[in-house]
Structure formats: C-alpha cells, structure tokens
C-alpha positions in Angstrom: 41.5 56.9 -29.2 39.2 57.8 -26.3 41.0 61.1 -25.8 40.4 61.8 -29.5 36.7 61.1 -29.2 36.5 63.4 -26.2 38.3 66.0 -28.2 35.7 65.9 -30.9 32.9 66.2 -28.4 34.4 69.3 -27.0 34.0 71.2 -30.2 30.8 72.6 -31.8 29.1 70.2 -34.2 29.5 72.8 -37.0 33.3 72.5 -36.6 34.8 71.0 -39.8 36.7 67.7 -39.6 39.5 69.1 -41.8 40.2 71.7 -39.2 40.4 69.0 -36.5 42.8 66.8 -38.4 46.0 68.5 -37.1 44.7 68.1 -33.5 43.9 64.5 -34.0 47.3 63.7 -35.5 48.9 65.5 -32.5 46.9 63.2 -30.2 48.2 60.1 -32.1 51.8 61.3 -31.9 51.5 62.1 -28.2 50.1 58.6 -27.5 52.9 56.9 -29.4 55.6 59.0 -27.7 54.2 57.9 -24.3 54.9 54.2 -25.1 58.4 52.9 -24.4 60.3 52.0 -27.5 61.1 48.3 -27.9 64.8 47.9 -28.2 66.5 45.1 -30.2 67.3 43.2 -27.1 63.7 43.3 -25.9 62.5 42.0 -29.3 65.0 39.2 -29.1 63.8 38.3 -25.7 60.3 37.5 -27.1 61.8 34.1 -28.0 62.2 31.9 -24.9 65.7 30.7 -24.0 66.2 27.0 -23.9 67.5 25.3 -20.8 68.8 21.8 -21.6 69.8 19.5 -18.8 70.7 15.9 -18.4 73.4 13.7 -17.0 76.9 13.6 -18.6 76.9 11.1 -21.4 73.4 11.6 -22.6 74.4 13.5 -25.7 73.2 17.0 -24.8 76.1 18.7 -26.5 75.8 16.6 -29.6 72.1 17.5 -29.9 72.8 21.2 -29.5 75.7 21.1 -32.0 73.4 19.5 -34.6 70.9 22.4 -34.1 73.7 24.9 -34.5 74.8 23.2 -37.7 71.4 22.9 -39.3 70.2 26.3 -38.4 73.2 28.6 -38.5 72.7 32.0 -37.0 69.5 31.1 -35.3 71.0 29.5 -32.1 73.8 30.4 -29.8 75.2 28.1 -27.2 75.7 29.9 -23.9 79.3 29.3 -22.8 79.7 28.5 -19.1 82.5 29.4 -16.8 84.3 26.6 -15.0 87.3 26.2 -12.8 88.2 22.7 -14.1 91.1 22.2 -16.4 90.5 21.9 -20.2 90.2 18.4 -21.7 92.2 17.6 -24.8 90.9 19.6 -27.7 88.8 22.0 -25.7 89.3 25.7 -26.4 88.9 28.6 -24.0 86.0 30.8 -24.9 84.5 28.2 -27.2 83.8 25.1 -25.0 84.1 26.9 -21.7 85.4 30.1 -20.1 88.2 28.4 -18.1 88.9 30.6 -15.1 90.7 30.3 -11.7 88.8 29.7 -8.5 89.6 33.2 -7.4 88.1 34.7 -10.6 85.0 32.5 -10.3 84.4 33.5 -6.7 84.8 37.2 -7.6 82.0 36.8 -10.2 79.8 35.1 -7.6 80.3 38.0 -5.2 79.5 40.5 -8.0 76.2 38.6 -8.6 77.4 37.9 -12.2 75.9 34.4 -12.5 72.4 33.4 -13.4 73.2 30.0 -11.8 76.3 28.3 -10.5 77.2 25.0 -8.8 80.0 22.8 -7.7 80.5 19.3 -9.1 83.4 16.9 -8.6 85.5 19.6 -6.9 85.0 22.0 -9.8 82.8 25.1 -10.1 80.5 25.8 -13.1 78.3 28.8 -13.8 76.3 30.6 -16.4 77.0 34.3 -16.5 74.1 36.8 -16.9 76.2 38.7 -19.4 76.5 35.7 -21.7 72.7 35.3 -21.8 72.1 39.0 -22.4 74.7 39.1 -25.2 73.0 36.3 -27.1 69.5 37.7 -26.6 70.5 41.1 -27.8 72.0 39.5 -31.0 68.5 38.2 -32.0 69.5 34.6 -31.5 67.9 31.9 -29.4 70.0 31.4 -26.3 70.8 27.8 -25.3 71.7 27.0 -21.8 73.3 23.6 -20.9 73.2 23.3 -17.1 73.1 20.6 -14.4 70.2 19.9 -12.0 71.1 22.6 -9.4 71.5 25.1 -12.2 67.9 24.3 -13.4 66.6 24.9 -9.9 68.4 28.2 -9.7 67.2 29.4 -13.1 63.6 28.5 -12.1 63.9 30.8 -9.1 65.5 33.6 -11.1 63.7 36.6 -12.7 64.8 35.7 -16.2 62.2 36.9 -18.7 60.7 35.5 -20.8 60.5 32.2 -18.9 62.9 29.7 -20.4 61.7 26.4 -21.9 63.1 23.5 -19.8 64.2 20.3 -21.6 65.6 17.2 -20.0 67.8 14.7 -22.0 67.4 11.2 -20.5 69.6 8.2 -21.1 67.9 4.9 -22.2 69.0 3.2 -19.0 71.6 3.5 -16.3 73.4 0.5 -17.8 73.7 2.2 -21.1 74.9 5.5 -19.5 77.6 3.6 -17.6 78.8 2.0 -20.8 79.0 5.4 -22.5 80.9 7.0 -19.6 83.3 4.0 -19.4 84.0 4.2 -23.2 85.4 7.7 -22.7 88.3 6.4 -20.8 88.4 9.6 -18.6 86.5 8.3 -15.6 88.0 6.8 -12.4 85.9 4.3 -10.4 85.2 7.1 -7.9 84.3 9.7 -10.4 82.1 7.2 -12.3 80.2 6.4 -9.1 79.6 10.2 -8.4 78.3 10.7 -12.0 75.9 7.8 -11.7 74.7 9.0 -8.3 74.1 12.4 -9.8 72.3 10.8 -12.7 69.9 9.1 -10.3 69.2 12.4 -8.6 68.6 14.2 -11.9 66.3 11.6 -13.2 64.3 11.6 -10.0 64.0 15.4 -10.3 62.8 15.1 -13.9 60.1 12.6 -12.8 58.6 15.4 -10.7 57.5 17.2 -13.8 60.1 20.0 -13.4 60.7 20.0 -17.2 58.5 21.1 -20.1 59.8 18.2 -22.2 61.7 15.0 -21.6 63.6 13.4 -24.5 65.0 9.9 -24.3 68.3 9.8 -26.3 68.3 6.1 -27.4 68.8 6.8 -31.1 70.4 10.2 -31.8 68.5 11.0 -35.0 65.1 10.2 -33.3 66.0 12.3 -30.3 67.2 15.2 -32.6 63.9 15.2 -34.5 62.0 15.3 -31.2 64.0 18.3 -30.1 63.7 20.1 -33.4 60.0 19.6 -33.3 59.7 21.2 -30.0 61.5 24.3 -31.3 60.1 24.6 -34.8 57.9 27.6 -34.1 60.8 29.5 -32.7 62.9 28.5 -35.6 60.4 29.8 -38.1 60.1 33.1 -36.2 63.9 33.7 -36.1 64.3 32.7 -39.7 61.5 35.0 -40.7 63.1 37.9 -38.8 66.4 37.2 -40.5 64.8 37.3 -44.0 63.1 40.6 -43.2 66.5 42.0 -42.3 68.2 40.6 -45.4 70.6 38.4 -43.4 
C-alpha cells in the first residue's frame, strides 16, 4: 500500500486515476507474489497438537478413543513405535508400530523420532513422520507419551507449540487396583509402574502441563477434556464443512 501511495505521488496531479489503475493492480499482484503461499500442511498446523500423558491405568487411551468416536475425522491418534511384543488383540499399525530393536535404533540414528524413551526393557518413540502426516491431513494430532517423552517434546522445535494435558489417577491405591485387575503385571513390573507413576505425578505438580484432569469418573473426565478442546473442534469442523466433507 505504501508503495502504491508513493507511486501516485510520483505522477503529476493532472494524471487521471483511470490511467493509473493498471499500475496499481500490478503493485498489488507483485506484493501478493512476494508472500509465501500457505500450504495445506501449514494451515493444518495452525491447530495445536495435543500431548496427553499420564501413568498406565489412568484411562488415557479410553479418553482419546471417545474423542475419535464422537468427532470422526477431526482427530487422529499418533501411532507410536515400540520394541515390545503385541498384547492379545493388538494390531500392528493400529495400536503400535511393532518393530525390532535394530529397526528402532536405526530410526534413532536417522533422527526420525520426535521423542523416544525406554521403559521396562522396551523402547517407545513418536516418529516425526507420523505427526507430519496427521498435520498435513487437516486433523488434530494426538500424542500419547510418557514423562520423558513430554520433556523431549518440550525441548523440540515442534510448531505450533503443543497443548500438554496430564491424566491423573484418583489415588495411588486406585491405580494399583486397576493395574492388578488387568492380570498382566508381575509384582516387579507393578512396582516399576507405581514408581514411575510417583515420578510422573511429581513432575505434573511442577506446572509442566497446561491442564491436569483427574480421571475418577470417566464421563466427567471426558467432558473436562472435551471442554479444553472445544474451540479446536469448532475450527476443524468448520473447515470440513467449507470443503464439503
């Protein structure tokens, strides 16, 4: 605009505006061309990814799956890589990308992970490609990671900055009961999980998360989570309507 005003001032006052119009239009086109075009992936990245963390047994996956069911097409769950063996009913590429230790280490060496950590002798990681693929699809990326993963993502250059949410158990006693009811924990693994829970809850108490949700009653916790994300949901749903999806 300032260039256009300067252009007007450079001509005699008797010069007719109709004769200047082509020059003014050319200025507008030149200005627009100098601005980088926003790609689909850049537009999608205007919605902040969600980083959900919390001890095993707090119901993180259940809460996320409820979001996916109620708002189909709006959310996508980032699928982590792991070296552990699949549990009964788990599907490769859906629950986790189950890989060998050699394959995992190769991805680490190639800087392919946004974050990665080791727990109970197994390796877990969130690949950068997984997050990029979801962002470029126009969906809100959901990351479910442990405490070390949260710390790594906070130190990363991921943009825009994710929204960090911690899912907290009602008490250590209730969490122990939930883990024991699975029937998959040994006394040793249970102790490790409870120790990790204490560390995670202490970290949450430092204010590291934007939101802390106590999952005592699932429906109440879900409404709390949905309320945090409602503005993003409206934005994504509005974009989908504009595109006729």
